[in-house]
C-alpha positions as CSV (number, residue, x, y, z in Angstrom):
1,X,106.4,111.2,87.6
2,X,103.5,110.6,89.6
3,X,102.7,112.4,92.8
4,X,102.9,109.5,94.8
5,X,106.7,108.8,93.4
6,X,107.2,112.4,93.9
7,X,106.3,112.0,97.6
8,X,108.5,109.0,97.8
9,X,111.4,110.5,96.2
10,X,112.0,113.5,98.5
11,X,111.7,111.5,101.2
12,X,114.4,108.7,100.1
13,X,116.6,112.0,99.4
14,X,115.8,113.1,102.7
15,X,116.5,109.9,104.4
16,X,118.2,107.8,102.3
17,X,119.3,104.8,104.9
18,X,115.3,104.3,105.4
19,X,114.6,104.1,101.8
20,X,113.2,100.4,102.2
21,X,111.3,101.1,105.1
22,X,109.6,104.0,103.6
23,X,108.7,102.2,100.8
24,X,107.4,99.2,102.7
25,X,105.1,101.6,105.3
26,X,103.8,103.8,102.4
27,X,102.4,100.6,100.5
28,X,100.5,99.6,103.7
29,X,99.8,102.5,106.2
30,X,97.2,105.2,104.6
31,X,98.2,107.6,107.3
32,X,102.0,107.4,106.6
33,X,101.1,107.9,103.0
34,X,99.3,111.1,104.0
35,X,102.1,112.2,105.8
36,X,104.6,111.6,102.8
37,X,101.8,113.5,100.9
38,X,101.8,116.7,103.1
39,X,105.8,116.6,103.4
40,X,105.9,116.8,99.7
41,X,103.4,119.9,99.4
42,X,105.3,121.9,102.3
43,X,108.2,121.1,100.6
44,X,107.1,122.7,97.5
45,X,105.7,125.5,99.5
46,X,108.7,126.3,101.2
47,X,110.3,126.6,98.2
48,X,108.1,128.7,96.5
49,X,108.2,131.5,99.6
50,X,112.3,130.7,99.5
51,X,112.0,132.5,95.7
52,X,109.2,134.8,97.1
53,X,110.0,139.0,97.2
54,X,106.1,139.4,99.1
55,X,106.8,141.0,102.5
56,X,105.0,138.4,104.3
57,X,107.7,135.9,102.9
58,X,110.0,135.5,105.7
59,X,107.3,134.7,107.8
60,X,106.2,132.8,105.7
61,X,109.5,130.8,105.2
62,X,109.6,130.3,108.7
63,X,106.6,128.7,109.3
64,X,106.8,126.2,106.7
65,X,110.7,125.1,107.9
66,X,109.1,124.6,111.4
67,X,105.7,122.4,109.7
68,X,108.5,120.2,107.6
69,X,111.0,119.9,110.6
70,X,107.7,118.5,112.6
71,X,106.7,116.4,109.6
72,X,109.8,114.7,109.2
73,X,110.1,113.9,113.0
74,X,106.3,112.6,112.4
75,X,107.4,110.8,109.5
76,X,110.6,108.8,111.4
77,X,108.3,108.5,114.4
78,X,106.2,106.1,112.5
79,X,109.0,104.3,110.7
80,X,110.7,103.8,114.1
81,X,107.5,102.4,115.3
82,X,106.7,100.3,112.0
83,X,110.2,98.6,112.8
84,X,109.7,98.3,116.3
85,X,106.3,96.5,115.4
86,X,107.9,94.0,112.2
87,X,106.6,96.4,109.6
88,X,108.8,97.7,106.8
89,X,112.0,95.8,107.8
């Protein structure tokens, strides 16, 4: 599975009701594509810190949880805007 497919798959799981809009916007919008990749990387980092026993792990987990939430909010905002303007319907 390519990185691109993996980026989409994780978002499809997170927002199954927005699957088609995600797919369409991903095809046409480079900024959105970057957001999807950032989301994938952040989720992977969070998974790492969730399994880590390092002393800094709790702080890092908190940082990545916050960042993941912010990325998801931005992704949803982009999806809402694209639907408003007729992209990704």
